[in-house]
N, C-alpha and C positions, 0 to 999 in steps of 0.2 A: 185156350181162351185168353183173350186180352181184354182188359176192362179199362176204360178211360172215363174219369169223371170230368164233365165239361162244365165250366162256369164262365161267367162274364156278365157285365151289366146288361139290362134290357136294351136290345138294339145293337149289341156288339157283334152279332153274327153267329151265334151258337147254332141255330137251326140251319142256316146256310152252310156252315161247316159240316154238320152232321149229314145233311142231305147230299152234299157233294161227296163225302166219304162213302156213303152207301152206294151212290151211282158209280163212283170210281172203282170201288172194290168188287162190286157185282160183276164187273167185266172179267174177273178171274174165277175160273171154275172152283178153285179152292175156297173162295169166300162167297160164292153166289148163294144168296138167301141165308147168309150166316152173319149178317151185320144188323145189329139191333139198336134202336134208340129207345131208351126208357127214361121217363121223367119221374122224379120223386114227387112231383106235385100233381101228376095226372089223377091219381086216386083221390086226392083232395078236391080237385076240380069236379070230379063226378059227384062227390058228396055236396059240394057247393051248389051245383046245378039242381040237385034234388031239393035243396032248401030255398031255391029262388034266384041264384046267381044266373045272369043272362049270358055269360061267356065273354063279356067285354072286360078289357083290362085297363080301366082308368087307374089313376093313382089310388083312389079309394078302394077299388076292387083288388088291386095288388096287395094292399095292406090287409084287406079281409082274407085273402087266400093265404098270405104269410101267417097271419094270426091263427087261422083255422088249422094250418099245417102244424104249427107249434102246439096247439091244443091237442090234436090227434096224436102227435108224437108223445106228449106228456101222458096222455090217457092210456094208450096201449101200443105205442111205437108203430102205428098203422102205416105211415108213409114208407118207412124203411122196410117193414115186412112185405109190403106190396111190391116194392122193387125186387126184393130178394126172391119172391115167388115168381115174378116175371123172368128173372134170369134163369132160375131153375127150369121153368117150363121151356124157355127158348133153347137152352143149351143142352140140358141133360136128356131131353128126348132124342137127341142126336148124339148119344154118348160115344159112338164109334169115331166121331169126327169132332168132338167138342173142342179140341185145341185150335180149330180154325175159326171159331166164333169170335167176333169182335163186338163188344158191348160198349155203347156210349150211354152214360148215365148223366142226365141233367140234375144237378143238385147245387143249391146255394149255401146252405147252412154249414159253417165250418166244422161243427161236431159230426154232422152226418157225413161230410166229405171224408173226415178222418176214419170213420167206421168203414166206408166203402174201400178206402185205401187198405185198411187192415184186413177186413174180411174177404176181400176179393183180389188182394194184391194189385189194386187199381193204381194207375198213374193219373195224376191230376193235371188238367189242362185249363188254362185261363185264356180266353179270347180277349185281347186288349184293344180298346178303341179309346185313345187318349181324350177325345172330345167328351166322353161320357164320365170320365173319372172324377170330375169336380162338381158334378150335379148333386143336388140334395134329393134323396129318394124318399118315398112315402112309407117305406117299411124296412124293418131290420134285415130281412133276407137280402134285399137289393143293396142296402147300405154296406153290408159286410163282405161284399165280393172280394175286396183286396185284403181282407184280414186273414186269408189263408195263404200259406206259402205253397206254390204250385211247382210241380216237376217240370212242366212245359208251359211256355208262354208263346202264343201265336198272335202276331200283330195284324190288325185289320184297320190300318190308318190310311191306306191308299185306295186304289181302284179295286174292283172285284177281281180283275186279273191278277193284281198283286196279292190279294188275299188267297186266291186259288194256288198261286205259286208257294205261298207260305204253308198252305194245307198240304201241298204235295211234298214239301220238305218233311213235314210231320209224318205223313204216310210212309215215305221212303225210310225214315229213320226208326219209326216206332212199330210199323206193321209189316212192311215188305222186306225189311232187312234180314229176316230169318228165312226167306224163301230160297 
């Protein structure tokens, strides 16, 4: 199993990268249906919807989700435990072939990223888009993206084709190099 924690500012290309990786890796029998995208805020979003959040991500909504995640982390570590459960369900039910699973975890908070790195031997990946780096963000989670030192940086400053080339370099060096 290989685990990558993905981070970047809103709009940097995290989802684009993850979806591209899933589609690319699914063409190999070894990885077919073994590539997983897990977000540490998904469980928070479910709770937010139960209490009236409409699913929109305005600056105010992003701050609300960030604050709610922090509250749930402080209360009982719910967001981290939720991701951990999802990894166990996804990978360990396929224990004979667990080494071929690729997990992408979306996480913003520096302390949470460190935990994933330690507990799952994850490599950290930052999607960089220079035009987003000097903005003022509405919440601590978005503002702290560059406060973590990452193992891998992937640039998304050019065209979508340039970005895909950069993702291919990542896949070749980090996933396919052991094949």
